[in-house]
C-alpha positions as CSV (number, residue, x, y, z in Angstrom):
1,M,-38.8,-6.6,28.8
2,A,-39.1,-8.8,25.0
3,K,-36.8,-8.5,22.2
4,A,-35.6,-8.9,18.7
5,K,-33.4,-9.9,16.5
6,V,-32.1,-7.5,14.4
7,A,-29.3,-7.6,11.2
8,V,-27.7,-4.0,10.3
9,T,-25.2,-2.7,8.6
10,I,-22.7,-1.5,10.5
11,D,-19.8,0.3,9.2
12,S,-15.9,-1.1,10.1
13,D,-14.8,1.2,11.8
14,V,-17.4,1.6,14.2
15,L,-17.1,-1.8,14.7
16,G,-13.3,-1.6,15.6
17,E,-14.1,1.6,17.9
18,L,-17.4,-0.7,19.0
19,D,-15.9,-3.4,20.3
20,A,-13.4,-1.5,21.8
21,L,-15.9,-0.4,24.3
22,V,-16.9,-3.8,24.8
23,A,-12.7,-4.8,25.1
24,Q,-12.8,-1.9,28.2
25,R,-15.2,-4.0,29.4
26,R,-17.7,-0.7,28.9
27,F,-20.7,-3.0,27.4
28,T,-21.3,-6.8,27.9
29,N,-21.6,-6.9,24.4
30,R,-21.9,-5.5,21.0
31,S,-25.6,-5.5,21.4
32,Q,-25.7,-3.9,25.2
33,A,-23.3,-1.0,23.1
34,I,-26.2,-0.9,20.4
35,E,-29.8,-1.1,22.7
36,A,-28.0,1.4,24.5
37,A,-26.9,4.2,21.7
38,I,-30.2,3.5,20.1
39,V,-32.5,4.2,23.7
40,D,-30.3,7.5,24.6
41,T,-30.5,8.7,20.5
42,L,-34.2,8.3,20.6
43,E,-34.4,9.8,24.4
44,R,-32.4,12.6,23.3
45,L,-34.6,13.1,20.1
46,G,-38.4,13.1,22.0
47,G,-36.3,15.0,24.1
48,T,-37.1,12.7,27.5
49,R,-33.8,12.2,28.9
50,L,-33.1,16.3,29.5
51,E,-36.4,16.2,31.5
52,R,-35.6,13.7,33.3
53,E,-32.5,15.3,33.9
54,L,-34.0,18.5,34.5
55,A,-35.4,16.6,37.2
56,K,-33.0,16.1,39.2
57,L,-32.3,19.4,40.4
58,D,-33.9,21.3,43.4
59,P,-35.1,24.6,42.0
60,D,-33.6,26.2,45.6
61,E,-30.0,25.0,45.1
62,E,-30.1,26.4,41.5
63,R,-31.0,30.1,42.2
64,A,-28.7,29.7,45.5
65,F,-26.0,28.9,42.7
66,A,-27.9,31.3,40.0
67,E,-27.7,33.7,43.2
68,E,-24.8,33.0,45.0
69,G,-22.3,36.4,44.7
70,M,-25.2,38.8,43.1
71,D,-25.4,40.6,46.3
72,S,-21.1,42.6,45.5
73,E,-22.3,42.5,41.5
74,L,-25.7,43.9,41.2
75,A,-24.2,47.3,43.7
76,S,-21.7,47.4,41.4
77,W,-23.9,48.5,38.8
78,P,-24.3,51.9,38.0
79,G,-27.6,53.4,39.4
80,Y,-30.4,54.4,35.8
């Protein structure tokens, strides 16, 4: 993918936190960290991140987790 250079103005405290992440080697450099933050925000705002994470779930496994222990729980409920 082609890259384009942009200039941004960032609060110095935010830049300090960003530089700390780079120093901790969480990101290779500032550009990578800023790009990751923008991509994450775009995915969140577009709803694509939730869809991607939900696609990883196994419906049968999730149903089993949700119903785990329900037999004994339901047996203790009063009849209506």
